[in-house]
Backbone as CSV, one residue per row, in Angstrom:
resi,resn,N_x,N_y,N_z,CA_x,CA_y,CA_z,C_x,C_y,C_z
1,MET,96.887,81.276,94.866,97.081,80.083,95.698,96.751,80.412,97.146
2,ASN,96.065,79.524,97.823,95.648,79.743,99.207,96.763,79.286,100.154
3,TRP,97.566,80.246,100.630,98.662,79.918,101.535,98.170,79.632,102.944
4,GLY,96.893,79.919,103.231,96.354,79.589,104.545,96.344,78.099,104.822
5,ILE,96.305,77.302,103.740,96.335,75.843,103.918,97.647,75.422,104.549
6,PHE,98.744,76.003,104.080,100.052,75.655,104.639,100.164,76.113,106.081
7,GLU,99.595,77.274,106.387,99.638,77.749,107.777,98.882,76.805,108.690
8,ALA,97.737,76.308,108.222,96.961,75.379,109.040,97.693,74.050,109.222
9,LEU,98.355,73.573,108.158,99.067,72.309,108.256,100.280,72.395,109.164
10,LEU,100.969,73.538,109.114,102.204,73.676,109.881,101.990,74.235,111.282
11,SER,100.739,74.551,111.618,100.486,75.087,112.961,100.825,74.075,114.044
12,GLY,100.684,72.772,113.712,101.016,71.745,114.690,102.495,71.515,114.853
13,VAL,103.328,72.077,113.967,104.769,71.880,114.066,105.316,72.528,115.334
14,ASN,104.688,73.603,115.789,105.161,74.282,117.001,105.187,73.349,118.204
15,LYS,104.279,72.376,118.250,104.223,71.476,119.394,105.469,70.611,119.500
16,TYR,106.095,70.319,118.369,107.201,69.378,118.348,108.522,70.043,117.974
17,SER,108.567,71.384,117.959,109.772,72.109,117.583,110.465,72.671,118.808
18,THR,111.756,72.917,118.651,112.504,73.624,119.682,112.235,75.119,119.546
19,ALA,112.865,75.909,120.411,112.695,77.362,120.321,113.202,77.894,118.988
20,PHE,114.300,77.324,118.481,114.819,77.752,117.183,113.836,77.398,116.068
21,GLY,113.204,76.242,116.179,112.229,75.850,115.176,111.020,76.767,115.156
22,ARG,110.583,77.221,116.332,109.451,78.149,116.384,109.819,79.498,115.775
23,ILE,111.055,79.945,116.025,111.510,81.201,115.418,111.563,81.060,113.902
24,TRP,112.056,79.905,113.425,112.126,79.669,111.983,110.736,79.698,111.364
25,LEU,109.779,79.044,111.999,108.427,78.998,111.456,107.799,80.391,111.419
26,SER,108.012,81.178,112.468,107.490,82.546,112.486,108.136,83.388,111.397
27,LEU,109.434,83.213,111.214,110.142,83.974,110.184,109.636,83.613,108.794
28,VAL,109.372,82.328,108.559,108.895,81.899,107.247,107.536,82.509,106.934
29,PHE,106.613,82.487,107.889,105.265,82.965,107.610,105.153,84.479,107.619
30,ILE,105.882,85.140,108.510,105.738,86.595,108.612,106.569,87.311,107.557
31,PHE,107.826,86.915,107.411,108.739,87.662,106.548,108.943,87.036,105.174
32,ARG,108.387,85.853,104.926,108.542,85.267,103.601,107.187,85.049,102.930
33,VAL,106.312,84.264,103.560,105.011,84.002,102.945,104.172,85.269,102.901
34,LEU,104.115,85.998,104.018,103.278,87.205,104.060,103.783,88.263,103.094
35,VAL,105.097,88.483,103.063,105.657,89.459,102.125,105.420,89.020,100.690
36,TYR,105.549,87.720,100.454,105.322,87.208,99.099,103.876,87.437,98.658
37,VAL,102.917,87.104,99.521,101.504,87.198,99.153,101.060,88.653,99.020
38,VAL,101.498,89.508,99.945,100.979,90.880,99.991,101.648,91.783,98.963
39,THR,102.960,91.647,98.785,103.682,92.631,97.971,104.352,92.045,96.734
40,ALA,105.074,90.931,96.888,105.910,90.449,95.785,105.090,90.107,94.555
41,GLU,103.947,89.442,94.730,103.128,89.074,93.573,102.650,90.300,92.814
42,ARG,102.351,91.381,93.529,101.873,92.594,92.866,103.017,93.304,92.146
43,VAL,104.203,93.302,92.741,105.332,93.982,92.111,105.685,93.329,90.787
44,TRP,105.615,91.979,90.715,105.989,91.267,89.504,104.782,90.946,88.611
45,SER,103.630,91.500,88.911,102.441,91.166,88.113,102.497,91.764,86.719
46,ASP,103.236,92.855,86.540,103.277,93.546,85.247,104.658,93.464,84.602
47,ASP,105.469,92.472,84.991,106.839,92.443,84.492,106.907,92.209,82.988
48,HIS,106.024,91.379,82.439,106.048,91.131,80.992,105.374,92.256,80.228
49,LYS,104.277,92.756,80.747,103.532,93.799,80.041,104.347,95.080,79.914
50,ASP,105.113,95.409,80.948,105.884,96.651,80.955,107.341,96.451,80.546
51,PHE,107.673,95.307,79.975,109.027,95.081,79.453,109.073,95.641,78.036
52,ASP,109.663,96.814,77.861,109.644,97.525,76.583,111.012,97.465,75.921
53,CYS,110.988,97.250,74.629,112.207,97.285,73.816,112.039,98.356,72.730
54,ASN,113.153,98.993,72.370,113.073,100.102,71.390,113.044,99.569,69.963
55,THR,112.097,98.692,69.701,111.863,98.173,68.366,110.421,97.713,68.272
56,HIS,109.892,97.731,67.059,108.530,97.258,66.815,108.526,95.937,66.061
57,GLN,109.674,95.275,66.028,109.746,93.980,65.346,108.890,92.962,66.101
58,PRO,107.936,92.315,65.424,107.077,91.339,66.121,107.888,90.198,66.726
59,GLY,107.613,89.890,67.954,108.257,88.789,68.654,109.565,89.138,69.315
60,CYS,110.134,90.297,69.043,111.434,90.651,69.620,111.343,90.827,71.132
61,SER,110.308,91.507,71.584,110.160,91.724,73.037,109.954,90.400,73.771
62,ASN,109.214,89.474,73.169,108.949,88.193,73.829,110.216,87.363,73.999
63,VAL,111.037,87.273,72.949,112.244,86.453,73.045,113.268,87.104,73.967
64,CYS,113.326,88.425,73.987,114.254,89.111,74.894,113.819,88.930,76.347
65,PHE,112.522,89.006,76.578,112.034,88.792,77.940,112.320,87.368,78.393
66,ASP,112.144,86.401,77.505,112.420,85.004,77.867,113.906,84.781,78.125
67,GLN,114.767,85.538,77.439,116.201,85.375,77.661,116.633,85.891,79.021
68,PHE,116.128,87.019,79.420,116.559,87.629,80.675,115.718,87.193,81.875
69,PHE,114.538,86.640,81.625,113.689,86.139,82.705,113.258,84.706,82.377
70,PRO,114.195,83.749,82.401,113.816,82.363,82.069,112.782,81.790,83.027
71,VAL,112.841,82.185,84.307,111.858,81.769,85.301,111.499,82.996,86.122
72,SER,110.216,83.197,86.319,109.769,84.356,87.087,110.181,84.252,88.542
73,HIS,110.494,85.395,89.146,110.854,85.424,90.560,109.748,84.837,91.434
74,VAL,108.519,85.253,91.167,107.426,84.837,92.045,107.190,83.330,91.964
75,ARG,107.362,82.743,90.786,107.177,81.299,90.665,108.307,80.524,91.356
76,LEU,109.516,81.041,91.263,110.624,80.416,91.975,110.423,80.498,93.482
77,TRP,109.975,81.649,93.958,109.722,81.810,95.393,108.590,80.911,95.857
78,ALA,107.540,80.793,95.045,106.426,79.914,95.419,106.904,78.471,95.536
79,LEU,107.688,78.019,94.563,108.216,76.655,94.614,109.153,76.475,95.808
80,GLN,109.956,77.489,96.088,110.869,77.409,97.223,110.123,77.300,98.546
81,LEU,109.093,78.114,98.731,108.331,78.090,99.976,107.585,76.774,100.159
82,ILE,107.096,76.213,99.050,106.406,74.920,99.151,107.378,73.817,99.569
83,LEU,108.522,73.782,98.899,109.487,72.718,99.188,110.121,72.871,100.570
84,VAL,110.337,74.099,101.013,111.025,74.296,102.282,110.127,73.978,103.475
85,THR,108.812,73.985,103.258,107.898,73.659,104.357,107.498,72.188,104.382
86,CYS,107.739,71.470,103.292,107.354,70.054,103.251,108.070,69.191,104.290
87,PRO,109.390,69.361,104.524,110.035,68.529,105.550,109.412,68.655,106.932
88,SER,108.887,69.823,107.271,108.236,69.974,108.572,106.971,69.138,108.657
89,LEU,106.299,68.948,107.518,105.102,68.116,107.518,105.440,66.656,107.796
90,LEU,106.651,66.232,107.410,107.057,64.851,107.692,107.129,64.598,109.192
91,VAL,107.561,65.613,109.948,107.626,65.470,111.401,106.221,65.283,111.974
92,VAL,105.278,66.094,111.507,103.895,65.980,111.972,103.322,64.615,111.608
93,MET,103.625,64.130,110.401,103.119,62.825,109.977,103.730,61.695,110.811
94,HIS,105.000,61.837,111.180,105.642,60.813,112.006,105.008,60.766,113.398
95,VAL,104.731,61.938,113.958,104.077,61.976,115.266,102.676,61.382,115.173
96,ALA,101.951,61.681,114.098,100.614,61.104,113.913,100.694,59.586,113.804
97,TYR,101.728,59.082,113.133,101.914,57.630,113.038,102.163,57.025,114.415
98,ARG,102.958,57.689,115.234,103.219,57.190,116.588,101.946,57.157,117.429
99,LYS,101.155,58.207,117.306,99.906,58.244,118.067,98.966,57.122,117.629
100,ALA,98.930,56.852,116.328,98.089,55.761,115.838,98.581,54.414,116.360
101,GLN,99.904,54.226,116.413,100.465,52.995,116.952,100.155,52.847,118.438
102,GLU,100.229,53.968,119.160,99.918,53.942,120.586,98.444,53.583,120.806
103,LYS,97.564,54.116,119.963,96.136,53.810,120.090,95.865,52.335,119.818
104,LYS,96.503,51.782,118.773,96.321,50.368,118.471,96.852,49.486,119.594
105,HIS,97.966,49.903,120.189,98.557,49.127,121.287,97.619,49.091,122.492
106,ARG,97.007,50.217,122.807,96.090,50.259,123.958,94.837,49.441,123.677
107,GLU,94.352,49.488,122.434,93.178,48.691,122.112,93.483,47.196,122.179
108,ALA,94.730,46.824,121.897,95.094,45.408,121.881,95.343,44.857,123.281
109,VAL,96.019,45.636,124.137,96.416,45.121,125.448,95.618,45.739,126.586
110,GLY,94.826,46.791,126.303,94.066,47.434,127.358,94.842,48.551,128.028
111,GLU,94.131,49.305,128.864,94.751,50.445,129.539,95.808,50.020,130.541
112,ASP,95.682,48.802,131.096,96.639,48.333,132.095,97.802,47.556,131.478
113,GLY,97.909,47.536,130.176,98.955,46.753,129.530,100.230,47.518,129.259
114,GLY,100.347,48.714,129.787,101.544,49.504,129.544,101.382,50.401,128.335
115,ARG,102.330,51.308,128.165,102.291,52.267,127.066,103.392,51.960,126.068
116,LEU,103.090,52.204,124.791,104.081,51.985,123.745,105.100,53.112,123.711
117,TYR,104.645,54.353,123.893,105.531,55.521,123.927,105.212,56.338,125.168
118,LEU,106.251,56.795,125.852,106.032,57.713,126.969,105.424,59.018,126.476
119,ASP,105.958,59.529,125.353,105.444,60.763,124.755,105.639,60.653,123.249
120,PRO,104.566,60.465,122.469,104.729,60.296,121.020,105.412,61.473,120.340
121,GLY,105.298,62.669,120.927,105.911,63.834,120.311,107.315,64.120,120.774
122,LYS,107.868,63.292,121.640,109.222,63.514,122.137,110.221,63.060,121.090
123,LYS,111.210,63.904,120.831,112.186,63.619,119.778,113.179,62.579,120.255
124,ARG,112.768,61.307,120.139,113.605,60.163,120.485,113.527,59.143,119.372
125,GLY,114.563,58.342,119.228,114.543,57.272,118.250,114.357,57.779,116.836
126,GLY,113.414,57.167,116.107,113.190,57.525,114.717,112.716,58.948,114.523
127,LEU,111.928,59.479,115.470,111.446,60.848,115.339,112.594,61.838,115.415
128,TRP,113.609,61.550,116.223,114.779,62.431,116.298,115.464,62.496,114.941
129,TRP,115.625,61.345,114.289,116.261,61.328,112.977,115.397,62.024,111.931
130,THR,114.086,61.859,112.009,113.201,62.558,111.077,113.331,64.064,111.229
131,TYR,113.388,64.528,112.473,113.505,65.965,112.723,114.846,66.496,112.229
132,VAL,115.920,65.755,112.495,117.249,66.190,112.050,117.318,66.216,110.524
133,CYS,116.801,65.188,109.871,116.802,65.159,108.409,115.972,66.294,107.827
134,SER,114.871,66.656,108.496,114.057,67.770,108.004,114.848,69.082,108.051
135,LEU,115.663,69.264,109.082,116.495,70.469,109.161,117.517,70.499,108.036
136,VAL,118.138,69.353,107.765,119.125,69.289,106.683,118.469,69.577,105.336
137,PHE,117.293,69.006,105.103,116.598,69.219,103.837,116.172,70.678,103.679
138,LYS,115.664,71.282,104.750,115.233,72.678,104.659,116.403,73.602,104.337
139,ALA,117.521,73.400,105.020,118.693,74.219,104.725,119.200,73.959,103.315
140,GLY,119.203,72.691,102.888,119.659,72.366,101.544,118.782,72.965,100.457
141,ILE,117.464,72.971,100.678,116.546,73.549,99.696,116.784,75.044,99.549
142,ASP,116.931,75.750,100.666,117.181,77.192,100.598,118.513,77.491,99.917
143,VAL,119.538,76.727,100.229,120.841,76.934,99.590,120.743,76.689,98.088
144,THR,120.025,75.646,97.687,119.871,75.334,96.267,119.170,76.459,95.522
145,PHE,118.102,76.996,96.113,117.372,78.064,95.427,118.172,79.360,95.407
146,LEU,118.968,79.621,96.426,119.838,80.798,96.373,120.840,80.673,95.233
147,TYR,121.352,79.475,95.028,122.282,79.259,93.911,121.566,79.432,92.570
148,VAL,120.333,78.914,92.470,119.577,79.052,91.226,119.291,80.520,90.935
149,PHE,118.888,81.274,91.948,118.631,82.702,91.755,119.896,83.414,91.295
150,HIS,121.021,83.076,91.919,122.272,83.733,91.539,122.690,83.360,90.129
151,SER,122.357,82.145,89.694,122.695,81.733,88.332,121.860,82.494,87.297
152,PHE,120.570,82.678,87.591,119.699,83.400,86.661,119.911,84.907,86.728
153,TYR,120.090,85.414,87.934,120.210,86.854,88.149,121.458,87.128,88.983
154,PRO,122.606,87.377,88.331,123.867,87.585,89.066,123.747,88.690,90.109
155,ARG,124.283,88.392,91.282,124.247,89.314,92.441,122.816,89.654,92.869
156,TYR,121.870,88.862,92.424,120.462,88.993,92.826,119.879,90.360,92.480
157,THR,120.411,91.013,91.473,119.923,92.338,91.088,119.539,92.343,89.617
158,LEU,118.678,93.299,89.273,118.230,93.469,87.896,118.696,94.828,87.386
159,PRO,119.321,94.874,86.211,119.724,96.167,85.646,118.511,96.886,85.057
160,PRO,118.523,98.198,85.039,117.374,98.912,84.447,117.269,98.729,82.943
161,VAL,118.413,98.510,82.278,118.425,98.365,80.814,119.242,97.130,80.461
162,VAL,118.725,96.313,79.549,119.456,95.141,79.053,119.500,95.217,77.536
163,LYS,120.564,94.664,76.965,120.735,94.656,75.514,120.444,93.256,74.990
164,CYS,119.708,93.230,73.896,119.263,91.948,73.334,119.550,91.944,71.832
165,HIS,120.080,90.819,71.361,120.384,90.708,69.924,120.022,89.321,69.402
166,ILE,118.919,88.780,69.887,118.448,87.463,69.481,117.418,87.632,68.372
167,ALA,117.463,86.717,67.402,116.449,86.734,66.344,115.074,86.504,66.980
168,PRO,114.053,87.202,66.509,113.931,87.983,65.264,114.257,89.463,65.403
169,CYS,114.984,89.873,66.453,115.343,91.284,66.577,116.268,91.668,65.418
170,PRO,116.006,92.790,64.756,116.814,93.150,63.572,118.261,93.475,63.919
171,ASN,118.505,93.979,65.113,119.858,94.313,65.554,119.869,94.322,67.076
172,THR,120.945,94.809,67.652,121.009,94.906,69.112,120.063,96.001,69.585
173,VAL,119.133,95.617,70.432,118.121,96.561,70.903,118.238,96.700,72.410
174,ASP,117.790,97.822,72.904,117.748,98.088,74.347,116.354,97.769,74.869
175,CYS,116.323,97.012,75.980,115.053,96.669,76.622,115.065,97.201,78.038
176,PHE,113.921,97.690,78.465,113.821,98.376,79.755,112.925,97.561,80.696
177,ILE,113.447,97.283,81.889,112.736,96.494,82.892,111.885,97.418,83.747
178,SER,110.686,96.992,84.031,109.766,97.796,84.831,110.133,97.750,86.314
179,LYS,110.223,98.913,86.927,110.473,99.088,88.366,111.645,98.225,88.865
180,PRO,112.836,98.404,88.294,113.967,97.550,88.713,114.399,97.783,90.159
181,SER,114.355,99.020,90.619,114.802,99.306,91.999,113.900,98.623,93.020
182,GLU,112.590,98.713,92.806,111.649,98.082,93.725,111.815,96.563,93.719
183,LYS,112.006,95.998,92.541,112.205,94.555,92.449,113.511,94.130,93.113
184,ASN,114.553,94.926,92.983,115.820,94.592,93.631,115.697,94.606,95.149
185,ILE,114.925,95.558,95.673,114.744,95.640,97.128,114.048,94.386,97.646
186,PHE,112.970,93.981,96.988,112.249,92.788,97.442,113.073,91.521,97.234
187,THR,113.852,91.481,96.152,114.703,90.310,95.923,115.744,90.174,97.027
188,LEU,116.412,91.265,97.371,117.412,91.222,98.436,116.769,90.886,99.779
189,PHE,115.556,91.384,100.011,114.862,91.059,101.256,114.582,89.569,101.354
190,MET,114.102,88.968,100.281,113.822,87.530,100.289,115.107,86.719,100.415
191,VAL,116.188,87.190,99.816,117.469,86.489,99.932,117.989,86.542,101.368
192,ILE,117.897,87.709,101.998,118.381,87.850,103.377,117.573,86.980,104.328
193,THR,116.245,86.961,104.163,115.431,86.112,105.046,115.730,84.635,104.822
194,ALA,116.032,84.243,103.585,116.398,82.850,103.325,117.714,82.498,104.009
195,VAL,118.666,83.419,103.982,119.956,83.183,104.654,119.756,83.053,106.162
196,ILE,118.902,83.899,106.739,118.631,83.811,108.181,117.987,82.468,108.520
197,CYS,117.074,82.007,107.665,116.440,80.702,107.899,117.463,79.570,107.833
198,ILE,118.418,79.679,106.921,119.474,78.666,106.838,120.298,78.649,108.119
199,LEU,120.658,79.829,108.613,121.437,79.906,109.856,120.656,79.332,111.037
200,LEU,119.351,79.612,111.091,118.532,79.056,112.172,118.481,77.533,112.099
201,ASN,118.377,76.989,110.894,118.375,75.534,110.747,119.696,74.929,111.206
202,LEU,120.801,75.578,110.863,122.109,75.065,111.275,122.296,75.169,112.792
203,VAL,121.825,76.267,113.377,121.936,76.417,114.830,121.093,75.365,115.541
204,GLU,119.868,75.152,115.059,119.006,74.134,115.668,119.594,72.738,115.500
205,LEU,120.179,72.464,114.340,120.814,71.168,114.118,121.983,70.961,115.078
206,SER,122.798,71.993,115.259,123.923,71.896,116.197,123.432,71.700,117.622
207,TYR,122.340,72.381,117.963,121.786,72.246,119.309,121.301,70.820,119.564
208,LEU,120.576,70.239,118.609,120.052,68.888,118.796,121.178,67.854,118.867
209,VAL,122.171,67.990,117.995,123.278,67.025,117.999,124.089,67.138,119.277
210,SER,124.389,68.360,119.700,125.166,68.535,120.938,124.385,68.050,122.156
211,LYS,123.087,68.278,122.162,122.269,67.801,123.274,122.256,66.278,123.323
212,ARG,122.116,65.641,122.164,122.127,64.188,122.137,123.494,63.632,122.559
213,CYS,124.567,64.301,122.178,125.905,63.852,122.596,126.070,63.970,124.103
214,ARG,125.574,65.074,124.685,125.672,65.231,126.143,124.862,64.156,126.854
215,GLU,123.659,63.860,126.335,122.844,62.819,126.952,123.510,61.448,126.828
216,TYR,124.145,61.204,125.693,124.820,59.918,125.508,125.993,59.778,126.475
217,LEU,126.764,60.840,126.615,127.892,60.783,127.552,127.410,60.631,128.985
218,ALA,126.302,61.315,129.323,125.755,61.188,130.673,125.254,59.767,130.921
219,ALA,124.626,59.162,129.899,124.150,57.791,130.057,125.310,56.815,130.207
220,ARG,126.397,57.032,129.452,127.566,56.164,129.584,128.191,56.297,130.963
221,LYS,128.180,57.524,131.477,128.730,57.737,132.808,127.889,57.046,133.869
222,VAL,126.561,57.087,133.694,125.663,56.423,134.636,125.849,54.913,134.574
223,GLN,125.995,54.374,133.356,126.181,52.935,133.209,127.493,52.458,133.817
224,ALA,128.494,53.329,133.809,129.787,52.949,134.370,129.804,52.991,135.891
225,THR,128.772,53.573,136.516,128.711,53.659,137.967,128.272,52.310,138.533
226,PRO,128.908,51.821,139.605,128.513,50.534,140.195,127.048,50.520,140.585
227,VAL,126.442,49.315,140.509,125.019,49.153,140.808,124.716,49.488,142.245
228,GLY,125.633,49.258,143.140,125.386,49.516,144.552,125.170,50.970,144.879
229,HIS,125.497,51.857,143.920,125.302,53.275,144.155,123.877,53.725,143.866
230,TYR,122.984,52.755,143.502,121.592,53.090,143.209,120.662,52.309,144.132
231,PRO,120.599,52.594,145.399,119.686,51.865,146.297,118.243,52.152,145.929
232,ASP,117.483,51.025,145.760,116.045,51.082,145.436,115.772,51.805,144.119
233,CYS,116.825,52.128,143.422,116.692,52.743,142.090,115.811,53.988,142.131
234,VAL,116.030,54.870,143.090,115.224,56.081,143.187,116.079,57.330,143.171
235,THR,117.349,57.198,142.955,118.194,58.376,142.904,117.990,59.108,141.599
236,ALA,118.459,60.367,141.556,118.273,61.181,140.361,119.015,60.594,139.171
237,SER,120.211,60.017,139.409,120.968,59.455,138.307,120.280,58.227,137.716
238,CYS,119.606,57.439,138.560,118.891,56.274,138.045,117.714,56.712,137.194
239,LYS,117.027,57.753,137.627,115.938,58.282,136.818,116.469,58.795,135.492
240,GLN,117.636,59.450,135.541,118.210,59.944,134.307,118.548,58.801,133.371
241,LYS,119.074,57.704,133.926,119.394,56.548,133.111,118.142,55.990,132.447
242,ASP,117.048,55.940,133.184,115.806,55.404,132.640,115.261,56.308,131.541
243,LEU,115.333,57.639,131.752,114.761,58.567,130.797,115.621,58.702,129.559
244,LEU,116.933,58.450,129.681,117.816,58.573,128.543,117.831,57.328,127.680
245,SER,117.071,56.353,128.017,117.113,55.101,127.270,116.352,55.175,125.959
246,GLY,115.803,56.349,125.605,115.138,56.525,124.314,113.657,56.256,124.415
247,ASP,113.080,55.825,123.301,111.661,55.477,123.275,111.463,54.179,124.043
248,LEU,110.524,54.180,124.965,110.349,53.041,125.853,109.059,52.298,125.547
249,ILE,109.126,50.966,125.588,107.934,50.120,125.495,107.836,49.323,126.776
250,PHE,106.745,49.466,127.485,106.579,48.778,128.753,105.912,47.428,128.507
251,LEU,106.513,46.409,129.020,106.050,45.044,128.770,105.173,44.573,129.909
252,GLY,103.876,44.699,129.727,102.944,44.147,130.702,102.722,45.047,131.892
253,PRO,101.632,44.823,132.636,101.317,45.644,133.806,102.210,45.271,134.978
254,ASP,102.345,46.201,135.883,103.091,45.967,137.120,102.567,46.935,138.162
255,THR,102.865,46.680,139.377,102.342,47.498,140.473,103.233,48.675,140.768
256,HIS,104.418,48.736,140.155,105.322,49.836,140.412,105.058,50.961,139.421
257,SER,105.575,52.137,139.726,105.459,53.261,138.811,106.252,52.951,137.556
258,PRO,105.671,53.114,136.350,106.372,52.735,135.127,107.596,53.583,134.860
259,LEU,107.657,54.789,135.425,108.804,55.639,135.170,110.000,55.263,136.032
260,VAL,109.786,54.696,137.209,110.885,54.362,138.095,110.696,52.953,138.620
261,PRO,110.872,51.923,137.797,110.758,50.549,138.296,111.998,50.174,139.095
262,ASP,111.860,49.055,139.865,113.005,48.598,140.637,114.161,48.195,139.724
263,CYS,113.864,47.541,138.650,114.895,47.125,137.707,114.459,47.581,136.314
264,PRO,114.905,48.765,135.862,114.386,49.317,134.605,114.568,48.388,133.429
265,GLN,115.702,47.682,133.349,115.964,46.874,132.177,115.018,45.687,132.048
266,ASP,114.320,45.324,133.126,113.360,44.220,133.050,112.008,44.658,132.513
267,TYR,111.781,45.939,132.462,110.446,46.431,132.102,110.425,47.249,130.819
268,VAL,111.583,47.572,130.282,111.617,48.448,129.115,112.507,47.856,128.059
269,LYS,112.258,48.261,126.853,113.131,47.868,125.754,113.144,48.967,124.710
270,LYS,114.127,48.954,123.871,114.264,49.973,122.839,113.269,49.734,121.716
271,THR,112.934,50.794,121.031,112.169,50.695,119.792,112.831,51.519,118.736
272,VAL,112.737,51.131,117.512,113.386,51.835,116.434,112.471,52.814,115.753
273,VAL,111.203,52.841,116.143,110.250,53.724,115.490,110.230,55.053,116.226
């Protein structure tokens, strides 16, 4: 599978991510995708061929291997990496949708008709919720796969010898797993990196929520201040009030600067997109 496609698709995520998001993306590609492509696939390439049982009964080795390895590690990791990166693509698609809407708006009203979004990539309104939901989904996917791995392989380790007594095996036979120590090392490495990614998602989620709460409280404080404290609407607090109002749509041209109008509420309105 060509993992370079995912790297190319997610390269634009850095533009719309926080510092924690950039660290998460680097961790995924360097310590998860790269390790998976370079080493993990090769380590598990001979797991079935080198799974030996001390019997020559036809079919015994196959059924024992299926019992102890219901799903291959590499296939589970591939599915996990695909699913954990998909939510980030939703953020890129949402920003692309905003840019398309902004382009249509300019074509309809002209360059002097105002802007639909101050910054299509700014995490405000619907894009903020898309980004937050992507963090929740990414953390949830990693947690789910960690549980699945633990269910199939207790304590995320493989024993060197397993006992099998499933038909058509004539009796209880011993089966030997190829390179169990090496596989355990890579399994624990992938588990630890997944846990770190979960923690980064939770930290970034806490950062975004706390930042939005601080901005909301600051906006409420500004709104509670008497109007007479904002002469000509050029003070820093008035600018903060204008910028904290979320995604802005400017209604029609005007001769004043769109960022600091005399009466912000007459020129801007909320958008849910």
